[in-house]
N, C-alpha and C positions, 0 to 999 in steps of 0.2 A: 098589346106591355111593352114597353119600350125598354131594348138594352141600355145596360149603362157601361159606360163610356170612357177611359180616362183622356184627358188635350189634351196632344201632340204634344205639349211639351212635355206635364210629368209625361210619357213615349218616350219622349227620344228620350230627357235624362233615366229612366230602366235602363231603357237601350246601349249607353252610356258605360252607367253601372256594372252590370249585365255580363257585358264587352268584356269591360276590366278583368272584371272579377273569372271570367273567360284566361284570358290573359295568367294570372295571377296562378289562375292554374297550369296550368302549359308550362308556364316555368316550374312550378312544385317538377309535372311529369318529369319536365329534358332535362330536371337537375338532378333525378333520383327517376332514371330509367331503368325499366325492366334486363337488360336485357346494352351491349353497347357503352362506349365512358360517358359521364356526366357533360351536361355539356349548360354553361352559365348566360340564358338570353336575359339579364336586366334589363339591357340596353333597347336590343330588340322588342323589350317590353312598353316602357316608355317609349317605344317608340308608333308604336301598336295602340295606346290608347290616347299617344295627340293625334292618330289618327281618326283615332277614333272619334274624341270630343269634335274634333270636326266638322266633323266626316253626319255626325247628330243631327242636325238640323234637313238636310236632304232625306234620314232616314223616314225623319217624321215629316214629312215633305209629301215623298214618294208615299206611305201611307194614310194620308189623309182624304185619300178616294174610298178605300176600304173603309176608312171611319168613321166616314158619310154616308155607306151601302148600311154598316152596322146601328146607329146609330138611328137611319131611321125606321128603322124593320120595326114589325110589332106581333109578336110572337106570344104566339098560346100562354098562358099561366104552366109557371113547373105539375110536371107531374112529379109524384108519387118517384121515391130508386128503381126503375129499370120497366115503368109506364110510354106505352108508344109515344101519349103527348111527347118525352120530355125527348125520343126518336123524331118524331117531328119537327118541334124547337131546331135542331138543327142541321135534316132535315131544307129548311129557311134558310139558316142562312150560309147554307156551301151553295144551295140554288141563289141565293145574292148573289155573292161574293166568285161562284165560274161568272154566271153575267154578265161580272164587272170586268172578271179578267177576258174576255172573250169582246166583249167592247174593245176596248184597252190593244185588243191585238188584235181586231179588226182595224182599229184606225193606223199602225206600226205599220200595219204593212199597206192598208194609203197614203202613203205619204212619197 
């Protein structure tokens, strides 16, 4: 059974949305600190959001090789909650991603 993976475009949009939300949470925390003086970081947050928008394509390109690995995986069917079949699915995914990471690291060192 193949994994269902979102498109790179959807992934990039999700990345940008989550990063914007994180920026807003950071601003709220800075405005109401547990200790110290409140800080107004709205300008910094706008700059951060703009940088995220510029980089979301790079994020999608960087994740693309891993996305392709996940899309090609053939996984056993899901089991009941807590079953060993589910742990096997996790092992297959982790092993595939780890092998790709090692492959890419060896290419980087070889340069």
